[in-house]
N, CA and C of each residue as an Amber inpcrd file, in Angstrom:
protein
   585
 134.5740000 102.1260000 129.9220000 133.7000000 102.9610000 129.4460000
 132.0260000 103.2850000 130.1500000 131.5920000 104.1050000 130.0050000
 130.3500000 103.7200000 130.9440000 129.0490000 104.6610000 129.6560000
 128.2270000 103.8270000 129.9410000 127.2190000 104.0020000 129.0660000
 126.3180000 105.4340000 129.4050000 125.9040000 105.9650000 129.1250000
 125.2050000 107.7130000 129.1370000 123.2920000 106.8510000 128.2090000
 122.8140000 107.2040000 129.3650000 121.6550000 107.0840000 128.5510000
 120.7930000 108.5200000 128.4820000 120.5450000 108.9820000 127.3830000
 119.9110000 110.6050000 127.6620000 118.5590000 110.4540000 126.9080000
 117.6780000 111.2010000 127.2700000 116.4310000 111.5290000 127.0060000
 116.4410000 112.9620000 125.7980000 115.9250000 112.2810000 124.7110000
 116.1760000 113.5050000 123.6730000 114.6950000 114.0910000 123.2920000
 114.2230000 115.1320000 123.7050000 112.7460000 115.3730000 123.2500000
 112.8830000 116.6650000 122.0820000 111.9230000 116.4570000 121.2330000
 112.1310000 117.4910000 120.3140000 110.8150000 118.9970000 120.6920000
 110.9370000 119.6610000 120.7680000 110.8430000 121.0620000 120.4210000
 109.6620000 121.3360000 119.6050000 108.4890000 120.5430000 119.8380000
 107.3110000 120.1580000 118.8920000 106.0850000 119.9530000 119.4290000
 104.8870000 120.0620000 118.9720000 103.7680000 119.7270000 119.4810000
 103.6720000 118.1000000 119.8740000 104.1920000 117.3230000 118.3330000
 103.9880000 115.7240000 118.9110000 104.6760000 115.3810000 120.4250000
 105.2190000 116.4200000 120.5530000 106.4370000 116.2450000 122.0120000
 106.9320000 114.3850000 121.7300000 107.5810000 113.7380000 120.7960000
 108.0770000 113.0370000 120.0930000 109.6080000 112.5980000 121.2850000
 110.0080000 112.2150000 121.5750000 111.5280000 111.5810000 122.6780000
 111.9650000 110.3210000 122.1380000 113.3640000 110.5580000 122.0140000
 113.4960000 109.0940000 122.1740000 114.6900000 108.7070000 122.9980000
 115.0800000 107.6970000 123.5680000 116.2240000 107.8630000 124.9950000
 117.2850000 106.7300000 123.8900000 118.4270000 107.6240000 124.1720000
 119.5880000 107.1420000 123.1210000 120.3450000 106.2190000 124.1590000
 121.0950000 105.4800000 124.1960000 122.1900000 105.2050000 124.8450000
 123.9270000 105.3150000 124.5960000 124.5830000 105.6640000 124.5890000
 126.3190000 106.1910000 123.9070000 127.0600000 106.0990000 124.9090000
 128.5520000 105.4060000 124.4540000 129.4180000 105.2290000 125.3970000
 129.7590000 106.6330000 125.7960000 130.5780000 106.5980000 126.9310000
 131.2820000 107.6980000 127.4250000 132.1790000 108.7500000 126.5150000
 133.3400000 107.7080000 126.1550000 134.0740000 107.7870000 125.2320000
 133.9670000 107.6170000 123.4360000 132.6710000 108.0280000 123.0280000
 131.8890000 108.2360000 121.9930000 131.6290000 109.5470000 122.1110000
 132.0440000 110.2720000 120.6280000 132.0780000 111.8620000 120.4900000
 130.6550000 111.9960000 120.0230000 130.5100000 113.6830000 120.3910000
 129.3090000 114.1490000 119.9720000 128.7520000 114.5010000 118.6020000
 129.7450000 114.2580000 117.8020000 129.3100000 113.6070000 116.5220000
 128.5290000 112.6100000 116.1740000 128.6740000 111.3370000 116.9660000
 128.4850000 110.3470000 116.7190000 126.4960000 110.5110000 117.2340000
 126.6010000 111.3460000 118.8890000 125.6690000 111.6580000 119.1020000
 124.7790000 112.0900000 118.0530000 125.2790000 112.8590000 117.0470000
 124.4730000 113.9380000 116.6490000 123.9470000 113.3300000 115.4910000
 124.4190000 111.9070000 115.2990000 124.0240000 111.1630000 113.8680000
 123.0160000 110.3880000 114.6380000 123.2940000 109.9160000 116.1780000
 122.3620000 108.9250000 116.3570000 120.8290000 109.8180000 116.7920000
 120.9670000 111.0340000 116.5970000 119.4250000 111.5740000 116.9420000
 118.8630000 112.1070000 115.6280000 119.9320000 112.2320000 114.5940000
 119.1130000 112.2870000 113.4010000 118.1780000 110.9480000 112.8600000
 119.3020000 109.7680000 113.1480000 118.5760000 108.4890000 112.8380000
 117.6350000 108.2400000 113.4180000 117.7520000 108.3670000 114.9450000
 116.2030000 108.1990000 115.8770000 115.0740000 108.9500000 115.3520000
 115.0070000 110.4430000 114.9920000 113.8570000 110.7830000 114.3910000
 113.3080000 111.0470000 113.0350000 114.6240000 110.0330000 112.1930000
 114.6060000 110.2260000 110.8780000 114.7020000 111.1410000 109.8580000
 115.7470000 112.1220000 110.4960000 116.3660000 113.4730000 109.8240000
 117.2700000 112.5080000 108.8790000 117.0790000 112.6190000 107.5740000
 117.9440000 112.3410000 106.8760000 118.8370000 113.4720000 105.9760000
 118.5780000 114.8250000 106.1940000 119.3700000 115.4660000 105.3250000
 120.7470000 116.1710000 105.7880000 121.6010000 116.9750000 105.2570000
 123.5460000 117.0990000 105.8830000 122.9200000 118.2270000 106.2890000
 122.1990000 118.9650000 107.0440000 122.1640000 120.6990000 107.4570000
 123.1860000 120.7220000 108.4520000 123.7630000 121.8240000 108.8160000
 124.7170000 121.7550000 109.6650000 123.4590000 122.2600000 111.4030000
 124.8540000 121.5840000 111.9180000 124.3130000 121.3810000 113.8060000
 125.1060000 122.1610000 114.7420000 124.9730000 121.9370000 115.6190000
 125.3610000 121.7770000 116.8790000 124.7510000 121.8390000 118.1560000
 125.8270000 121.3950000 119.4500000 125.2420000 121.0820000 120.8510000
 125.2790000 122.2290000 121.6360000 124.5980000 122.3030000 122.6220000
 125.2560000 123.7740000 123.8240000 125.0790000 122.8560000 124.6280000
 126.0500000 122.8370000 125.2300000 126.3950000 122.8460000 126.8220000
 125.2170000 123.3120000 127.9380000 124.2830000 122.9490000 128.5530000
 123.1630000 123.6340000 128.9700000 123.1520000 123.0960000 130.5340000
 122.3200000 124.1230000 130.8080000 121.7360000 124.2480000 132.4020000
 120.9470000 123.9460000 133.2210000 120.2170000 123.6910000 134.1840000
 118.8610000 123.1940000 134.8030000 117.6690000 124.2230000 133.9520000
 117.6590000 125.1510000 133.8490000 116.7710000 125.9650000 132.6140000
 116.8860000 125.8140000 131.1160000 117.4070000 124.9440000 131.1570000
 117.7180000 125.0160000 129.7080000 118.4660000 126.1120000 128.7950000
 119.6050000 126.8580000 129.5560000 120.2670000 127.8560000 128.7750000
 121.1150000 127.0500000 127.8640000 121.6540000 128.3430000 127.0950000
 122.6270000 127.4880000 126.4620000 123.9510000 128.3590000 126.7700000
 125.2540000 126.9010000 126.6060000 126.6090000 127.5920000 127.6700000
 127.4140000 127.3650000 126.2320000 128.5610000 126.8210000 126.6580000
 129.5860000 126.5950000 125.2390000 128.8320000 125.5910000 124.0830000
 128.8650000 126.3690000 123.0980000 128.6820000 125.2990000 122.1460000
 129.8700000 124.2760000 121.5330000 129.0900000 123.4970000 120.8680000
 130.0230000 122.5720000 120.3330000 129.5730000 122.2560000 118.4510000
 130.0720000 122.6920000 117.6790000 129.5490000 122.6990000 116.6070000
 130.0560000 121.3790000 115.7070000 129.0590000 121.3580000 114.6530000
 129.7180000 119.8730000 113.7270000 130.6170000 120.6380000 112.8680000
 131.0670000 121.9950000 112.2230000 131.9910000 122.1940000 111.3450000
 132.3030000 124.1070000 111.8970000 133.0890000 124.3360000 111.7770000
 133.5040000 125.3680000 112.3240000 133.2230000 126.9790000 111.0860000
 131.9090000 127.4260000 111.6460000 131.8360000 128.4810000 110.8430000
 132.4820000 129.9000000 111.0140000 133.5490000 129.6510000 111.4690000
 134.1430000 130.9160000 111.9180000 133.3700000 132.3420000 112.4310000
 132.5070000 131.4320000 113.5360000 131.9350000 132.7050000 114.4020000
 132.3900000 132.7750000 115.4180000 133.2850000 132.4060000 115.8840000
 134.3720000 132.0080000 117.4370000 135.0840000 133.6960000 117.9660000
 135.1580000 133.8700000 118.4970000 135.6300000 134.8830000 118.9030000
 137.2860000 135.0870000 118.3050000 137.9490000 136.0720000 118.3640000
 139.1530000 135.7810000 117.3550000 140.1970000 135.1570000 118.1860000
 141.1410000 134.3100000 117.4840000 142.1190000 133.4210000 118.5800000
 141.5730000 131.9690000 119.0290000 140.2420000 131.7600000 118.6040000
 139.7670000 131.1400000 119.2040000 138.7750000 129.9910000 118.3590000
 139.6600000 128.7840000 118.8790000 138.9700000 127.5640000 117.2690000
 138.3180000 127.1050000 118.0200000 136.8250000 126.5480000 117.7970000
 135.8020000 125.5160000 118.9220000 136.5680000 124.1210000 118.6040000
 135.9280000 123.7920000 119.2800000 136.4460000 122.3620000 119.7200000
 135.2720000 121.5280000 119.0200000 134.7480000 120.8280000 117.6120000
 134.2450000 120.1890000 117.1510000 133.7470000 118.8300000 117.7540000
 131.9990000 118.8700000 117.2950000 131.9520000 117.7120000 117.4900000
 132.6600000 116.2890000 117.4200000 133.6340000 116.3330000 116.3580000
 133.7960000 114.6550000 116.1210000 135.4830000 114.3230000 116.5950000
 135.8380000 116.0160000 117.4790000 136.7170000 115.8070000 118.5080000
 136.3650000 115.3890000 119.4190000 135.2090000 115.9230000 120.6580000
 134.9900000 116.0140000 121.8100000 133.8790000 114.3300000 122.2510000
 134.7600000 114.4020000 123.2600000 133.9520000 113.0140000 123.8390000
 132.6690000 113.0980000 124.7210000 131.9150000 112.3250000 124.6450000
 130.8450000 112.4040000 125.6860000 130.7910000 113.1390000 127.0300000
 131.9000000 112.0320000 127.4140000 132.4510000 112.4390000 129.0550000
 132.6580000 114.0510000 129.3690000 133.6380000 114.5380000 127.8040000
 134.1350000 115.8530000 128.3970000 133.4810000 116.7530000 129.0550000
 132.3970000 116.4980000 128.6930000 131.1910000 117.5380000 129.1880000
 129.8440000 117.0160000 130.2390000 130.3090000 115.5650000 130.9920000
 129.3330000 115.3590000 131.8670000 129.9340000 115.9160000 133.2890000
 128.9180000 116.7180000 133.3860000 129.2150000 117.6460000 135.3440000
 128.2480000 117.1960000 136.8360000 127.5810000 116.3930000 135.6900000
 126.2850000 116.0650000 136.6490000 125.8090000 114.8040000 136.4630000
 124.4590000 114.3680000 137.6330000 124.0040000 113.1020000 137.2430000
 122.8240000 113.9650000 136.3120000 122.5410000 114.7040000 136.2440000
 121.3830000 115.0530000 135.2960000 121.6390000 115.9770000 134.3570000
 122.8170000 116.1720000 133.6250000 123.6710000 117.0210000 132.5810000
 122.8720000 117.0090000 131.1840000 122.7550000 118.2030000 130.8480000
 121.4300000 119.0780000 129.8200000 122.2830000 119.0700000 128.6480000
 122.0940000 118.7410000 127.7110000 122.6100000 119.9860000 126.2460000
 121.2010000 120.1470000 125.2300000 121.5500000 121.2000000 124.8120000
 120.4400000 121.9030000 123.4940000 121.0510000 121.2430000 122.4910000
 119.9730000 120.7280000 121.6380000 120.8950000 120.2910000 120.3290000
 120.4620000 121.0580000 118.7290000 120.4860000 121.7160000 118.1310000
 119.8210000 122.2130000 117.0550000 120.6920000 122.0930000 116.0190000
 119.5160000 121.7160000 115.1550000 119.8170000 120.6580000 113.7310000
 119.0570000 121.8920000 112.6810000 119.9730000 122.1060000 111.7150000
 119.0880000 122.8260000 110.2270000 118.8820000 124.4260000 111.0000000
 119.9130000 125.4270000 110.8410000 120.0190000 126.7140000 111.0240000
 118.9530000 126.8010000 110.3540000 118.5310000 127.1610000 109.2920000
 116.9010000 127.6630000 108.8110000 115.6750000 127.5030000 108.9890000
 115.6720000 126.3360000 109.5980000 114.4140000 126.0300000 109.9440000
 114.1120000 125.6160000 111.2880000 115.7520000 125.5570000 112.2340000
 115.7590000 124.9740000 113.4780000 115.0900000 124.4070000 114.3860000
 115.0850000 123.2850000 114.1310000 114.9860000 122.2390000 114.7210000
 115.6040000 122.2720000 116.2650000 114.9940000 122.0640000 117.2310000
 115.6060000 122.1920000 118.6180000 115.4750000 120.9480000 119.6990000
 116.2060000 120.4570000 120.0160000 116.2440000 119.4800000 120.8530000
 116.7490000 119.5250000 122.1560000 116.1270000 119.2560000 123.3470000
 116.0400000 119.0860000 124.6500000 116.8090000 117.7620000 124.8700000
 118.2050000 117.3680000 125.3410000 118.4800000 116.3620000 125.6500000
 119.2030000 116.1290000 127.3290000 118.9050000 115.1920000 127.6710000
 119.3880000 115.3130000 129.1800000 119.5910000 113.8220000 129.5250000
 120.6050000 114.0290000 130.3160000 121.2690000 112.8500000 130.9420000
 120.2140000 111.7680000 131.7950000 119.6690000 110.9270000 131.9450000
 118.7260000 109.9380000 132.6620000 119.0000000 108.4840000 133.5440000
 120.4010000 108.4800000 133.0530000 120.9410000 107.1360000 133.4660000
 122.4730000 107.3400000 132.9490000 123.5280000 106.1320000 133.8650000
 124.4500000 106.2820000 133.4710000 124.6350000 104.6580000 134.1780000
 125.2750000 103.6700000 132.9870000 126.0110000 102.3520000 134.1030000
 126.5290000 101.8960000 132.9470000 126.8560000 100.2460000 133.0420000
 128.0510000  99.7220000 132.2390000 127.5530000  99.3430000 131.2780000
 128.1430000  99.1960000 129.9370000 128.1390000  98.4030000 128.8230000
 127.3990000  97.3560000 128.5180000 126.3170000  96.7270000 128.3970000
 126.3300000  95.1800000 127.5280000 126.7710000  95.0080000 126.8510000
 127.4240000  93.4680000 127.2900000 128.1660000  92.7700000 126.4050000
 127.8200000  92.2450000 125.3610000 128.1230000  92.7640000 123.8950000
 127.8460000  92.3250000 122.5300000 126.8630000  94.1320000 121.8010000
 126.6600000  94.4120000 122.2320000 125.8720000  95.5810000 122.2750000
 126.4510000  97.2360000 121.2540000 126.4870000  97.0750000 120.6110000
 126.8410000  98.2270000 119.6050000 125.7530000  99.6490000 119.8840000
 126.9800000 100.7710000 120.1890000 126.5350000 101.7900000 120.9290000
 126.7570000 102.9410000 120.0330000 125.6930000 104.0100000 119.7170000
 125.0720000 104.3870000 120.1410000 123.6580000 103.4480000 119.6960000
 122.4350000 103.6530000 120.5300000 121.2880000 102.7990000 120.1710000
 120.1190000 103.3070000 120.8260000 119.1240000 103.5310000 120.2500000
 117.7600000 103.4870000 120.6710000 117.2000000 102.6260000 121.5120000
 116.7260000 103.0420000 122.9560000 116.3010000 101.9160000 123.3100000
 114.6250000 102.3320000 124.0680000 114.2870000 103.6890000 123.5310000
 112.8310000 104.0670000 123.8220000 112.6380000 104.6610000 122.4610000
 111.4330000 104.8920000 122.0670000 110.9030000 105.5040000 121.1880000
 109.3120000 106.0460000 121.2700000 109.1530000 107.2940000 121.5040000
 107.9450000 107.6180000 121.6200000 106.7770000 108.9670000 120.8410000
 106.1490000 108.6120000 120.1470000 105.4080000 108.9020000 119.6480000
 106.1290000 109.0750000 118.3350000 105.1760000 109.8280000 117.0830000
 105.9300000 109.9940000 115.7040000 106.3780000 111.2310000 116.0060000
 107.8280000 111.0250000 115.0480000 108.4040000 112.3780000 114.7990000
 107.5280000 113.3570000 113.5290000 107.8860000 114.3940000 113.9080000
 107.5050000 115.3640000 112.7110000 108.7390000 115.2440000 111.3290000
 107.7570000 115.1870000 110.0240000 108.5160000 115.2810000 109.1830000
 109.7950000 116.6700000 109.5690000 110.8100000 115.8150000 108.3110000
 112.3040000 116.9000000 108.4630000 111.7710000 117.9890000 107.5040000
 111.1910000 118.1390000 106.6840000 110.6820000 119.1220000 106.0100000
 109.1130000 119.7510000 106.6500000 108.7470000 119.4200000 107.5360000
 107.3500000 120.4820000 107.4860000 107.3190000 121.4100000 107.6240000
 108.3840000 121.8210000 108.4640000 108.9510000 123.6110000 108.9230000
 108.5060000 124.4000000 107.2320000 108.6920000 123.9360000 106.1720000
 109.5690000 124.4340000 104.8020000 107.7910000 125.1380000 104.6230000
 106.3230000 124.7460000 104.6280000 105.3460000 125.1200000 104.6860000
 105.3240000 126.4510000 105.3590000 106.1030000 126.3550000 106.8930000
 105.3650000 127.3730000 107.8210000 106.3340000 128.6940000 107.2800000
 107.3750000 128.5550000 106.4250000 108.3560000 129.7270000 106.3330000
 107.8890000 130.4170000 104.9950000 107.1680000 129.4560000 104.0920000
 106.4390000 129.6860000 103.0380000 105.3640000 130.4650000 103.2870000
 104.6450000 130.4750000 103.8910000 103.0640000 130.8690000 104.6670000
 103.0900000 132.0980000 104.3730000 101.9260000 132.4990000 103.1990000
 101.5860000 134.1590000 103.5620000 102.5140000 134.6040000 102.8540000
 103.7500000 134.5550000 102.6790000 104.4120000 135.3510000 101.7580000
 104.2860000 135.7540000 100.5860000 103.4510000 134.7280000  99.5440000
 103.2360000 135.2600000  98.4240000 101.5280000 134.4930000  98.1220000
 100.9250000 135.3590000  98.5980000  99.4340000 134.4010000  98.7610000
  98.9570000 134.4060000  97.5440000  99.4760000 135.4640000  96.4750000
  98.9890000 135.2960000  95.1590000 100.0700000 135.3590000  94.0110000
 100.0360000 135.1450000  92.8370000 101.4100000 135.4480000  92.0440000
 101.1570000 136.5310000  91.4010000 102.0560000 137.7610000  91.5220000
 101.8140000 138.9330000  91.5810000 101.3100000 139.6540000  90.0320000
 102.3190000 138.2770000  88.8900000 102.2320000 138.6510000  87.6110000
 101.2040000 137.8300000  87.0190000 100.3980000 137.0120000  87.7520000
  99.1380000 136.6370000  86.8230000  98.3120000 137.4750000  86.8930000
  97.3630000 137.0750000  85.6940000  96.5830000 137.6610000  84.4400000
  95.3280000 137.3550000  84.9200000  94.2160000 138.1510000  85.5380000
  92.9300000 137.4400000  85.9210000  92.2620000 137.3830000  84.6470000
  91.7080000 135.9860000  84.4350000  90.4410000 135.5600000  83.4550000
  89.6830000 136.6510000  82.7720000  89.4220000 137.5610000  83.7800000
  88.7180000 139.0520000  82.9260000  89.5100000 139.2960000  82.0420000
  90.7280000 139.5180000  82.0290000  91.6360000 140.3820000  81.0640000
  91.8090000 139.6450000  79.9440000  91.9660000 138.5960000  79.9800000
  91.8830000 137.3300000  78.6850000  90.9830000 137.5590000  78.0630000
  89.7690000 138.1030000  78.0200000  88.2730000 137.3190000  77.5970000
  87.7790000 138.8980000  77.2500000  87.1410000 138.7170000  75.6840000
  86.7240000 139.8600000  74.8000000  85.1520000 139.5380000  74.8420000
  84.1710000 140.4330000  74.3080000  83.4290000 140.4660000  74.3680000
  83.4070000 140.2630000  72.5920000  82.1960000 139.0730000  72.2770000
  82.4850000 138.9470000  70.7060000  82.3900000 140.2520000  69.6680000
  83.2490000 140.3600000  68.7660000  83.0970000 141.3080000  68.1140000
  83.7520000 142.7520000  68.7670000  84.0780000 142.5330000  69.7690000
  84.7910000 144.2030000  70.5770000  86.1410000 144.0150000  70.2330000
  87.0490000 144.6510000  70.3040000  88.2810000 144.8750000  70.0710000
  89.0930000 143.8400000  68.9830000  88.5490000 143.1930000  68.3450000
  89.1920000 142.1220000  67.5150000  90.3620000 142.5560000  67.1470000
  90.9670000 143.5660000  67.0250000  91.7470000 144.1070000  66.0910000
  92.6810000 144.9620000  67.1690000  93.5270000 144.2350000  68.0820000
  93.8260000 145.0650000  68.9290000  95.4000000 145.8390000  68.3160000
  95.6510000 145.7910000  67.6670000  97.0700000 146.3750000  67.0730000
  96.8820000 146.9230000  65.2970000  95.1420000 147.0520000  65.2190000
  95.3140000 148.0140000  64.5050000  95.5670000 147.2660000  62.6220000
  95.3820000 146.2060000  62.8070000  95.8180000 145.4100000  61.5410000
  94.4710000 144.9270000  60.7250000  93.7000000 145.7410000  61.4530000
  92.0430000 144.6630000  60.5990000  92.0400000 145.2930000  59.0930000
  92.3410000 144.0100000  58.3810000  91.8890000 144.5290000  56.3960000
  91.3660000 145.3640000  56.2710000  90.1590000 145.7500000  56.2930000
  89.3120000 146.2870000  56.0830000  89.7280000 147.5230000  56.5680000
  90.2500000 147.9680000  56.8600000  90.6400000 149.4300000  57.4780000
  91.7630000 149.8730000  56.9470000  91.5970000 151.1880000  56.0600000
  92.8170000 151.9660000  55.7420000  93.1930000 151.4520000  54.5890000
  92.5480000 150.7890000  53.7410000  92.9440000 150.3670000  52.4010000
  93.7740000 151.3070000  51.6490000  95.3220000 150.7440000  51.3870000
  96.4080000 151.4210000  50.8060000  97.4390000 151.9280000  51.7900000
  97.2530000 151.8590000  53.1090000  98.4630000 151.6940000  53.8150000
  99.2780000 150.6410000  53.6390000 100.5440000 150.9580000  54.1440000
 101.7580000 149.8720000  54.2180000 102.3530000 150.7340000  55.5810000
 103.3090000 149.5860000  55.6010000 104.4040000 149.6380000  56.4640000
 105.2790000 150.9060000  56.4900000 105.1440000 151.7060000  55.7150000
 106.1740000 152.8080000  55.8870000 105.4210000 154.2370000  56.1710000
 104.3990000 153.8350000  55.3770000 103.6200000 155.1730000  55.0800000
 102.2900000 155.6370000  55.8780000 101.9150000 156.9040000  56.3300000
 100.5890000 157.0260000  56.8130000  99.3360000 156.9230000  55.9630000
  99.3050000 157.0850000  55.0170000  98.5190000 157.4710000  54.1470000
  98.3530000 156.4870000  52.2310000  96.8910000 156.2430000  51.7680000
  97.6660000 155.7820000  50.7880000  98.0440000 156.9890000  49.3820000
  97.5510000 157.8980000  49.7280000  98.2740000 158.6730000  48.3540000
  99.0420000 159.0690000  48.1380000  99.0710000 159.3640000  46.5830000
 100.5160000 159.0960000  46.0450000 101.9250000 160.3390000  46.0440000
 101.1780000 161.1540000  46.6790000 101.8520000 162.3820000  47.1040000
 102.3140000 162.3630000  48.0570000 101.9970000 161.7130000  49.2730000
 102.5950000 161.5300000  50.6430000 104.4850000 160.8070000  50.6740000
 104.6010000 161.7760000  51.1970000 106.1620000 161.2890000  50.8940000
 106.8360000 161.2290000  52.3480000 107.7560000 160.7410000  52.6420000
 108.3440000 160.3010000  54.5060000 109.0670000 161.8970000  54.5000000
 109.1560000 162.3180000  55.6120000 109.3740000 163.9170000  56.0630000
 110.2400000 163.5160000  57.0970000
């Protein structure tokens, strides 16, 4: 088994990156878990890898689960079924990793070294960590910003305030007004009948 070292850079102003070593016979699901752990992401969101080229273009997809988006008759090979070595084509092989399809965290994954495993070491492992990673939920504020600046159902304070003595009886229930009224008639006269 060969050990591949990948530099994983998150697409974020923090420019945080992690160097992760993983065995050639390990799967993309193990790399997926290693990346999440390395960046402190703890959610169970959907994710996928794309086999990439020198310009970071997205090639064949390696999804975490089959969401049914493949062409008719095609069944995608899932992360748990694909070994890392299945997609190593060059000494600087690249992948694009997408995590959480709502917030779209994107990572650039580049092969930077290949060698033999060290005795007694468990892979995958993080061998270098640079810069603080963003919080997994930090994009939620970005998504909701500006959608509802104010509560459209909120009433301003001025609508709840009345001048003293003004509009004390909003519903005509002033006991001093209209003596002789009852709930069924318009006036207090004995000759008034319901028509």
